C-alpha positions as CSV (number, residue, x, y, z in Angstrom):
1,M,-0.6,-33.2,14.4
2,K,2.0,-32.2,12.0
3,T,1.3,-35.2,9.7
4,N,-2.6,-34.1,9.4
5,Q,-1.5,-30.6,8.7
6,H,0.7,-31.8,5.9
7,T,-1.8,-34.1,4.6
8,V,-4.2,-31.3,4.3
9,A,-2.1,-29.1,2.8
10,H,-0.9,-31.7,0.2
11,L,-4.6,-32.5,-0.6
12,F,-5.0,-28.9,-1.5
13,E,-1.9,-28.6,-3.4
14,V,-2.8,-31.3,-6.0
15,N,-6.4,-30.3,-6.2
16,P,-6.6,-27.0,-7.8
17,F,-10.3,-27.0,-8.2
18,L,-10.6,-27.0,-4.3
19,Q,-8.0,-24.2,-4.0
20,Q,-10.0,-22.1,-6.5
21,L,-13.3,-22.9,-4.7
22,I,-11.6,-21.5,-1.2
23,F,-10.4,-18.4,-3.1
24,G,-13.8,-18.0,-4.7
25,A,-15.6,-18.5,-1.3
26,V,-13.6,-15.5,0.4
27,I,-14.1,-13.3,-2.7
28,V,-17.7,-13.8,-2.3
29,L,-17.5,-12.9,1.3
30,C,-15.9,-9.8,0.3
31,L,-18.5,-9.0,-2.4
32,F,-21.3,-9.1,0.2
33,S,-19.2,-7.1,2.8
34,V,-19.3,-9.9,5.2
35,I,-15.5,-9.5,6.2
36,S,-13.8,-6.4,6.8
37,P,-10.5,-5.4,5.1
38,P,-8.2,-6.5,7.9
39,V,-9.9,-9.8,8.1
40,A,-9.6,-10.2,4.1
41,L,-5.9,-9.4,4.7
42,L,-5.6,-12.0,7.4
43,L,-7.5,-14.7,5.6
44,G,-5.2,-14.3,2.5
45,V,-2.1,-14.8,4.7
46,L,-3.7,-17.9,6.3
47,I,-4.9,-19.4,3.0
48,V,-1.8,-19.0,1.0
49,N,0.4,-20.7,3.8
50,V,-2.0,-23.8,4.2
51,F,-3.5,-24.2,0.9
52,G,-1.6,-22.5,-1.6
53,N,-2.5,-19.7,-4.2
54,P,-4.0,-21.1,-7.5
55,F,-3.8,-17.7,-9.1
56,V,-0.3,-16.7,-8.8
57,A,0.2,-15.7,-12.2
58,F,-2.6,-13.4,-12.3
59,N,-2.3,-12.0,-8.6
60,H,-0.1,-8.9,-9.3
61,K,-2.2,-7.7,-12.2
62,A,-5.3,-8.2,-10.3
63,I,-4.0,-6.4,-7.3
64,T,-2.8,-3.3,-9.6
65,F,-6.1,-3.3,-11.5
66,L,-8.4,-3.3,-8.3
67,L,-6.5,-0.8,-6.3
68,Q,-6.6,1.8,-9.1
69,F,-10.1,1.0,-9.7
70,S,-11.0,1.4,-5.9
71,V,-9.0,4.5,-5.6
72,V,-10.8,6.2,-8.7
73,G,-14.3,4.9,-7.2
74,L,-13.5,6.5,-3.8
75,G,-13.0,9.7,-5.4
76,F,-16.8,10.0,-6.2
77,G,-17.2,10.2,-2.5
78,M,-14.9,13.1,-1.9
79,N,-15.2,16.9,-2.2
80,A,-12.5,18.6,-4.5
81,S,-12.3,21.6,-2.3
82,S,-11.7,19.7,1.0
83,A,-9.1,17.5,-0.8
84,I,-7.2,20.6,-2.2
85,S,-7.1,21.8,1.4
86,A,-5.7,18.6,2.8
87,G,-3.1,18.5,0.0
88,Q,-1.9,21.8,0.7
89,E,-1.6,20.9,4.2
90,G,0.1,17.8,3.6
91,F,2.7,19.1,1.0
92,L,5.3,20.4,3.3
93,L,5.2,17.3,5.4
94,T,5.4,15.2,2.2
95,V,8.5,16.8,0.8
96,L,10.3,16.7,4.1
97,S,9.5,13.1,4.9
98,I,10.1,11.8,1.2
99,F,13.8,13.3,1.3
100,S,14.7,12.6,5.1
101,T,13.5,9.0,4.5
102,L,15.6,8.4,1.4
103,I,18.6,10.0,3.1
104,F,18.2,7.8,6.2
105,G,17.6,5.0,4.1
106,T,20.7,5.4,2.2
107,L,22.9,5.8,5.4
108,L,21.1,2.8,7.0
109,G,21.6,0.6,4.0
110,K,25.4,1.2,4.3
111,W,25.5,0.7,8.0
112,L,23.6,-2.7,7.6
113,K,25.3,-3.5,4.4
114,T,22.1,-4.2,2.6
115,E,22.5,-4.8,-1.2
116,K,22.6,-1.3,-2.9
117,K,19.7,-1.7,-5.2
118,T,17.6,-3.5,-2.6
119,S,18.3,-0.9,-0.2
120,H,17.1,1.9,-2.5
121,L,14.0,0.1,-3.6
122,I,13.1,-0.3,0.1
123,S,14.0,3.4,0.8
124,C,11.8,4.6,-2.2
125,G,9.0,2.1,-1.2
126,T,8.8,3.6,2.3
127,A,9.2,7.3,1.3
128,I,6.7,7.3,-1.5
129,C,3.9,4.8,-2.2
130,G,5.3,1.2,-1.5
131,G,4.9,-1.5,-4.1
132,S,3.8,1.2,-6.7
133,A,7.2,3.2,-6.1
134,I,9.1,-0.2,-6.3
135,A,7.6,-1.1,-9.4
136,A,8.2,2.4,-11.0
137,I,12.0,2.6,-9.7
138,S,13.1,-1.0,-10.3
139,P,13.4,-0.5,-14.2
140,T,15.2,2.7,-13.6
141,I,18.0,1.0,-11.5
142,K,17.8,-2.2,-13.6
143,S,17.3,-4.4,-10.4
144,N,16.8,-8.0,-10.9
145,E,14.0,-10.2,-9.8
146,N,15.5,-11.1,-6.5
147,Q,16.3,-7.5,-5.5
148,T,12.6,-6.3,-6.5
149,S,10.9,-9.4,-4.8
150,I,13.0,-8.8,-1.6
151,A,12.1,-5.1,-1.4
152,L,8.4,-5.9,-2.2
153,G,8.3,-8.5,0.3
154,V,9.5,-6.1,3.2
155,I,6.9,-3.6,2.2
156,F,4.1,-6.1,2.1
157,I,5.2,-7.5,5.4
158,L,5.0,-3.9,7.0
159,N,1.9,-2.9,5.3
160,A,-0.3,-6.0,6.6
161,I,1.0,-5.1,10.3
162,A,0.3,-1.2,9.7
163,L,-3.4,-2.2,9.0
164,F,-3.9,-3.3,12.4
165,V,-1.5,-1.2,14.5
166,F,-2.0,2.4,13.1
167,P,-5.9,2.3,13.9
168,F,-5.0,1.1,17.4
169,V,-2.2,3.7,18.0
170,G,-4.4,6.6,16.6
171,H,-7.1,5.8,19.1
172,Q,-4.6,5.5,22.0
173,L,-3.0,8.9,21.2
174,D,-6.5,10.3,20.7
175,L,-5.7,11.6,17.2
176,S,-8.4,13.4,15.4
177,Q,-9.6,12.0,12.1
178,R,-7.8,14.7,10.1
179,E,-4.5,14.0,12.0
180,F,-4.8,10.4,11.6
181,G,-5.5,10.5,7.8
182,L,-2.2,12.8,7.3
183,W,-0.2,10.3,9.6
184,C,-1.5,7.4,7.7
185,A,-0.6,9.1,4.4
186,I,2.9,9.8,5.5
187,A,3.8,6.5,7.4
188,I,2.1,3.7,5.7
189,H,3.7,2.5,2.7
190,D,1.1,1.2,0.1
191,T,-2.0,3.0,-0.9
192,S,-4.2,0.0,-0.1
193,S,-3.0,-0.3,3.5
194,V,-3.4,3.6,3.7
195,V,-7.1,3.5,2.4
196,G,-7.8,0.4,4.5
197,A,-6.6,1.8,7.9
198,A,-7.9,5.4,7.3
199,N,-11.4,3.8,6.3
200,K,-11.6,2.1,9.6
201,Y,-10.8,5.3,11.4
202,G,-13.5,7.5,9.8
203,A,-14.8,9.2,6.5
204,E,-12.8,12.5,7.2
205,A,-9.6,10.3,7.7
206,L,-10.3,8.5,4.8
207,Q,-10.7,11.7,2.6
208,V,-7.5,13.4,3.9
209,A,-5.3,10.2,3.8
210,T,-6.3,9.2,0.1
211,T,-5.7,12.7,-1.2
212,V,-2.2,13.2,0.6
213,K,-1.2,9.7,-0.4
214,L,-2.1,10.1,-4.2
215,A,-0.3,13.6,-4.3
216,R,2.7,11.7,-2.6
217,A,2.5,9.2,-5.4
218,L,3.3,12.0,-8.0
219,W,6.7,12.2,-6.5
220,I,7.5,8.8,-8.3
221,I,8.4,11.1,-11.3
222,P,11.0,13.2,-9.9
223,I,12.6,10.5,-7.7
224,S,12.9,8.2,-10.8
225,I,14.6,10.9,-12.7
226,L,16.9,11.7,-9.6
227,T,17.5,7.9,-9.2
228,A,18.5,7.7,-13.0
229,I,21.2,10.3,-12.5
230,I,22.5,8.6,-9.2
231,F,22.5,5.2,-10.8
232,K,23.8,6.7,-14.1
233,N,20.9,5.4,-16.2
234,K,20.0,7.8,-18.9
235,N,17.8,5.6,-20.7
236,S,15.3,4.7,-18.1
237,K,11.6,5.1,-18.5
238,T,9.4,6.2,-15.6
239,K,6.0,4.7,-15.1
240,I,3.5,7.6,-14.6
241,P,0.6,6.9,-12.2
242,Y,-2.0,8.0,-14.7
243,F,-5.1,6.7,-12.6
244,I,-4.6,9.6,-10.2
245,G,-6.0,11.8,-12.9
246,L,-9.1,9.7,-13.1
247,F,-9.4,10.2,-9.3
248,I,-9.0,13.9,-9.6
249,L,-11.7,13.8,-12.3
250,A,-14.1,11.6,-10.0
251,M,-13.8,14.1,-7.2
252,I,-14.5,17.3,-9.6
253,L,-17.4,15.4,-11.0
254,N,-18.8,14.7,-7.5
255,T,-18.3,18.2,-6.4
256,Y,-19.7,20.2,-9.1
257,V,-22.0,17.9,-10.9
258,P,-24.8,17.2,-8.4
259,Q,-27.0,15.2,-10.8
260,I,-24.4,12.2,-10.2
261,A,-25.2,12.2,-6.7
262,I,-27.8,9.5,-6.8
263,L,-24.9,7.1,-8.1
264,T,-22.0,8.1,-5.8
265,P,-23.1,5.9,-2.7
266,G,-23.2,2.7,-5.0
267,I,-19.8,3.7,-6.6
268,V,-18.1,4.1,-3.5
269,G,-19.6,1.0,-2.1
270,I,-18.3,-1.1,-4.9
271,A,-14.9,0.7,-4.4
272,K,-14.8,-0.4,-0.9
273,I,-15.4,-3.9,-1.8
274,G,-12.7,-3.7,-4.4
275,L,-10.2,-2.6,-1.8
276,T,-11.2,-5.7,0.6
277,I,-10.7,-8.1,-2.4
278,T,-7.3,-6.1,-3.0
279,L,-6.1,-6.6,0.6
280,F,-7.1,-10.4,0.3
281,L,-5.0,-10.8,-2.9
282,I,-2.0,-8.8,-1.2
283,G,-2.2,-11.2,2.0
284,A,-2.2,-14.0,-0.6
285,T,1.3,-13.1,-1.6
286,L,2.7,-13.4,1.8
287,N,3.5,-17.0,1.7
288,N,6.2,-18.6,3.6
289,E,8.8,-18.6,0.8
290,T,8.2,-14.8,0.4
291,L,8.9,-14.4,4.1
292,K,12.0,-16.4,4.0
293,S,13.5,-14.9,1.0
294,V,13.3,-11.4,2.6
295,G,16.5,-11.7,4.8
296,V,17.3,-10.2,8.1
297,K,19.3,-7.0,6.9
298,P,16.4,-5.9,4.3
299,L,13.7,-6.5,6.9
300,L,15.7,-4.5,9.7
301,Q,16.4,-1.6,7.2
302,G,12.4,-1.6,6.3
303,V,11.3,-1.7,10.0
304,F,14.0,1.1,11.1
305,L,12.8,3.1,8.1
306,W,9.2,2.8,9.1
307,I,10.0,3.8,12.8
308,F,11.7,6.7,11.4
309,I,8.8,8.0,9.2
310,A,6.2,7.0,11.6
311,G,7.9,8.9,14.4
312,F,8.5,11.9,12.0
313,G,4.9,12.1,10.8
314,L,3.5,12.0,14.5
315,L,6.2,14.6,15.7
316,S,5.1,16.8,12.8
317,I,1.5,16.5,13.4
318,F,1.8,17.3,17.1
319,Y,4.1,20.2,16.4
320,L,1.5,21.6,14.0
321,K,-1.4,21.5,16.4
């Protein structure tokens, strides 16, 4: 049996055309909404570990572009007034959760003896917005490729799990859509998984989660400045998430320009398809080598931090009821 599996994997490894055909087939299924975002993520993990990824060189850029495109598109399905209300409600929780997670992450890293820069990247990824925060913070602390890859690996693994666990837990705890959206935005790392989990839960959950998460992403800027001070790197440059401005513009147009109402269902539909493809491509980054390279200590730090911020979010939401 093992020999047969190895033969199949080897066959596709030396046949790039067949690898591309498999990837193309899944993307077509995503385009026609045949598969859901969680299934797309699982297929990405399965395919990359059995057949490999023929588009490794383009994967990261494609994920970044599609995620930003999808988030802006989702803005056309949201109301600006409701979004402002959700953002105001989540502001205090955002501030408290970000700084408590960063402090706890620092202490946890020292206790586990995780490499300092890797520990900080995992903490920032958990506290703010996953891979986007790590990509923004890594030049600030001048982390090397290995340190950045380990942090991204931890975040992507936990994101994949969150996409399935959070909706299940939300239903078990009988969270309302507003409560679940808020919890997602606080406790799930990457915007892609936040949107995927919230969309599965309901339309209101999606609006709350997306708005609060993108407001949270703006904290990349002050945290990058703080990081530069801590790591004594005065010449660092911060990557500002400009696409959030386009998301806000899309919400304003949807709210105050009724003439575009005829277009918004189509735009939102395309955005959701883009998100499904994004999650498939994220799954296709989780190959066996990535999982092995993470290491026990960074993974433990990521898991403990995730439990901390998820528990903090739930307790805060229940307290605010």
